[in-house]
Every structure is written in structure tokens, then in C-alpha cells.
SERO-4910 file (N, C-alpha, C, O; in steps of 0.05 Angstrom, whole numbers):
BEGIN
 pado doro    nc1    nc2    nc3   cac1   cac2   cac3    cc1    cc2    cc3    oc1    oc2    oc3
  Met    A    806   1818   -855    786   1801   -853    775   1767   -855    770   1756   -876
  Gly    A    774   1758   -835    771   1734   -834    749   1714   -857    732   1723   -872
  Asp    A    754   1697   -856    733   1676   -872    709   1675   -851    709   1657   -834
  Asn    A    687   1694   -852    664   1684   -843    636   1672   -850    617   1687   -853
  Arg    A    635   1645   -853    617   1630   -873    587   1628   -866    570   1623   -884
  Ile    A    580   1633   -843    549   1643   -845    542   1673   -845    518   1680   -845
  Asn    A    565   1695   -845    549   1705   -853    578   1725   -861    597   1733   -848
  Pro    A    569   1730   -892    592   1738   -916    594   1769   -911    602   1781   -931
  Tyr    A    590   1781   -897    587   1808   -887    617   1806   -874    640   1812   -882
  Gly    A    610   1800   -859    622   1797   -831    614   1805   -810    590   1808   -810
  Pro    A    627   1812   -787    616   1810   -762    608   1848   -759    622   1865   -769
  Gly    A    590   1852   -746    583   1887   -743    606   1894   -718    623   1880   -708
  Pro    A    599   1918   -714    609   1930   -690    614   1919   -664    635   1913   -651
  Glu    A    586   1918   -659    571   1908   -630    582   1875   -632    580   1864   -611
  Thr    A    589   1864   -645    592   1836   -648    620   1826   -642    626   1805   -630
  Ala    A    640   1846   -654    669   1847   -652    674   1856   -628    691   1845   -615
  Ala    A    659   1878   -616    666   1883   -588    654   1867   -566    662   1865   -543
  Ala    A    629   1856   -579    612   1835   -546    635   1812   -551    644   1808   -528
  Arg    A    649   1796   -569    671   1770   -568    698   1779   -564    716   1763   -562
  Ser    A    703   1807   -561    724   1817   -544    721   1826   -520    736   1840   -508
  Arg    A    697   1817   -513    695   1823   -478    684   1792   -475    665   1788   -460
  Gly    A    692   1777   -487    674   1750   -479    641   1745   -475    627   1729   -463
  Val    A    637   1761   -486    597   1757   -487    579   1752   -510    581   1761   -533
  Ser    A    565   1741   -503    552   1725   -525    534   1741   -533    533   1763   -522
  Arg    A    512   1735   -556    496   1743   -562    474   1748   -540    467   1770   -531
  Gly    A    468   1729   -534    448   1736   -507    460   1754   -481    449   1752   -459
  Gly    A    474   1764   -483    483   1779   -464    501   1773   -439    510   1788   -421
  Glu    A    505   1744   -443    521   1724   -424    553   1730   -428    566   1744   -443
  Ala    A    555   1718   -415    586   1712   -417    590   1690   -426    572   1673   -426
  Ala    A    619   1683   -439    618   1662   -454    618   1627   -434    615   1604   -442
  Thr    A    622   1637   -410    623   1618   -391    592   1608   -382    586   1589   -368
  Gly    A    577   1627   -394    542   1620   -393    542   1639   -373    540   1660   -386
  Arg    A    544   1646   -349    536   1672   -332    529   1698   -338    531   1706   -361
  Pro    A    524   1707   -328    509   1745   -338    537   1756   -335    553   1753   -317
  Ala    A    539   1771   -360    555   1788   -365    566   1803   -340    551   1811   -323
  Gly    A    596   1809   -338    599   1824   -314    600   1812   -280    609   1822   -259
  Gly    A    583   1783   -288    589   1769   -263    618   1757   -261    631   1754   -281
  Thr    A    626   1750   -239    648   1742   -228    648   1715   -211    629   1711   -196
  Ser    A    661   1703   -212    655   1675   -199    683   1667   -183    705   1676   -192
  Gly    A    682   1647   -157    705   1651   -143    721   1622   -137    736   1614   -119
  Gly    A    709   1610   -165    720   1577   -168    722   1575   -196    719   1595   -211
  Gly    A    727   1554   -203    740   1553   -243    718   1549   -248    699   1548   -232
  Asp    A    716   1546   -281    688   1538   -289    705   1509   -300    728   1502   -306
  Ser    A    670   1496   -300    680   1470   -305    656   1464   -340    645   1482   -353
  Leu    A    657   1438   -344    637   1430   -362    639   1399   -360    658   1383   -355
  Arg    A    605   1396   -367    600   1375   -354    580   1367   -384    559   1380   -389
  Leu    A    590   1345   -402    577   1333   -419    546   1318   -409    541   1304   -390
  Thr    A    527   1330   -435    510   1315   -424    511   1281   -439    523   1278   -460
  Asp    A    499   1260   -428    506   1230   -442    501   1234   -476    517   1225   -493
  Thr    A    481   1248   -483    485   1240   -512    503   1254   -524    510   1243   -545
  Ala    A    521   1284   -516    543   1285   -529    565   1278   -520    586   1289   -527
  Thr    A    564   1253   -499    579   1233   -495    581   1218   -519    599   1216   -535
  Leu    A    556   1209   -518    555   1181   -543    561   1196   -576    565   1182   -596
  Leu    A    562   1217   -575    560   1235   -596    587   1224   -602    595   1210   -621
  Arg    A    602   1235   -578    637   1239   -597    644   1209   -594    662   1206   -610
  Gln    A    638   1177   -578    646   1153   -583    637   1154   -603    656   1154   -619
  Ala    A    613   1156   -617    604   1151   -640    622   1161   -667    625   1147   -688
  Glu    A    636   1191   -662    648   1206   -680    675   1186   -685    684   1178   -706
  Ala    A    686   1181   -654    709   1173   -656    717   1142   -668    740   1136   -676
  Arg    A    690   1124   -666    689   1096   -681    684   1102   -715    692   1087   -733
  Leu    A    672   1120   -717    669   1133   -744    696   1136   -759    702   1123   -779
  Lys    A    711   1154   -747    732   1165   -740    763   1135   -753    782   1135   -769
  Ala    A    755   1124   -743    771   1089   -751    763   1082   -767    783   1072   -778
  Gln    A    740   1077   -786    736   1062   -798    748   1076   -830    752   1099   -836
  Pro    A    751   1055   -845    757   1067   -867    743   1089   -887    720   1096   -889
  Asp    A    763   1097   -899    731   1113   -920    725   1101   -950    710   1112   -966
  Val    A    736   1080   -953    725   1057   -969    733   1024   -963    751   1015   -949
  Asp    A    717   1012   -975    713    985   -970    732    975   -996    727    965  -1017
  Ala    A    749    981   -987    773    964  -1009    766    922  -1016    776    907  -1033
  Ala    A    754    919  -1002    756    888  -1010    725    885  -1024    719    869  -1041
  Arg    A    708    906  -1012    681    919  -1030    685    918  -1064    677    902  -1081
  Val    A    705    949  -1065    709    947  -1090    721    939  -1099    716    940  -1123
  Glu    A    743    926  -1091    758    894  -1109    740    882  -1125    738    884  -1149
  Ala    A    721    866  -1105    700    853  -1114    686    854  -1144    686    837  -1162
  Ile    A    672    886  -1143    653    895  -1159    663    893  -1179    652    879  -1196
  Arg    A    694    912  -1183    718    908  -1200    717    886  -1217    718    887  -1241
  Gln    A    717    861  -1201    726    825  -1217    707    822  -1221    704    800  -1232
  Arg    A    680    836  -1219    655    828  -1228    652    842  -1251    641    834  -1272
  Ile    A    662    863  -1246    656    885  -1283    678    877  -1305    676    884  -1328
  Asp    A    696    863  -1297    706    859  -1321    704    825  -1321    720    813  -1336
  Ala    A    693    816  -1311    680    792  -1316    654    792  -1329    640    772  -1331
  Gly    A    648    813  -1337    613    817  -1342    601    816  -1334    581    826  -1345
  Gln    A    596    799  -1301    580    805  -1280    558    820  -1266    538    811  -1255
  Tyr    A    568    849  -1271    564    864  -1256    538    875  -1268    539    876  -1292
  Gln    A    508    885  -1255    497    886  -1278    480    910  -1244    482    911  -1220
  Val    A    466    926  -1265    454    951  -1254    422    949  -1251    408    943  -1270
  Asp    A    415    951  -1237    377    950  -1239    363    980  -1240    354    992  -1221
  Ala    A    364    986  -1260    367   1016  -1265    346   1026  -1243    348   1047  -1231
  Glu    A    321   1004  -1240    293   1015  -1228    302   1013  -1195    287   1028  -1183
  Arg    A    316   1004  -1181    318   1000  -1159    340   1029  -1153    334   1047  -1138
  Leu    A    364   1030  -1166    376   1062  -1176    353   1080  -1169    347   1085  -1146
  Ala    A    343   1087  -1185    327   1106  -1194    311   1110  -1159    315   1131  -1146
  Ala    A    292   1089  -1149    283   1088  -1130    305   1100  -1105    303   1119  -1089
  Arg    A    320   1086  -1107    340   1097  -1076    346   1123  -1082    339   1141  -1066
  Leu    A    357   1129  -1102    364   1161  -1119    332   1184  -1105    331   1205  -1093
  Leu    A    317   1169  -1113    288   1183  -1105    290   1193  -1076    288   1216  -1068
  Arg    A    295   1167  -1060    290   1167  -1037    309   1184  -1014    306   1192   -991
  Phe    A    329   1184  -1031    354   1196  -1023    354   1231  -1024    361   1249  -1009
  Glu    A    345   1230  -1040    336   1268  -1057    313   1276  -1035    312   1300  -1029
  Gln    A    288   1254  -1020    275   1269  -1016    275   1265   -980    256   1273   -966
  Ala    A    296   1253   -972    313   1261   -945    324   1279   -935    326   1287   -912
  Leu    A    334   1290   -962    349   1321   -966    324   1331   -952    321   1355   -948
***
């Protein structure tokens, strides 16, 4: 049995049977048409404007480096020179704001 992170107990027999027939939980075929229906033409997919924008944003994010190396080096130099100081109150306020956003 494969890794099923949503349901750690695995799919039930109905779900597995429905998947093998290409039927979703709502009783529709995976194509969005009622189960058992036939179509004379090919299936098509149309993305909404929001989905298109999300894909573009994802592509731009993937193109960005994970770490801003220049900023890391600048901070490293400030630490080495003894010029980097942590504002504990500001740090605590940001941690609380982050926690509340979750």
C-alpha cells in the first residue's frame, strides 16, 4: 500500500474501485462529466485567469535563488566587525505577528 498522507489508513474498497473506474467522490468521471457518460469529442482543459497567474508567479519564484548570497555576506561582515546588533523587541514583535498569522 502506498503512502497516503491525507488518510494514513489507506483508501477504502469503494474509493479504490471508484479510482479504477475513473470516478471521483461526487459520482462524476474524472473528466467532470457524469459517470458512465460518453463524449464524441476530445476532452479539453481551460485554466482560469487566476490559475494562469498562479502558474506564472510560481515560475518566477522558482527562478529566484533560495538565499540572497549578497545579503548573507553583508550580514556576515557586520557580525565579524561587531557592528550587527539584534533589536530584541522588534524580533519578538515579528515572531508574535508571524505566529498570529498562522
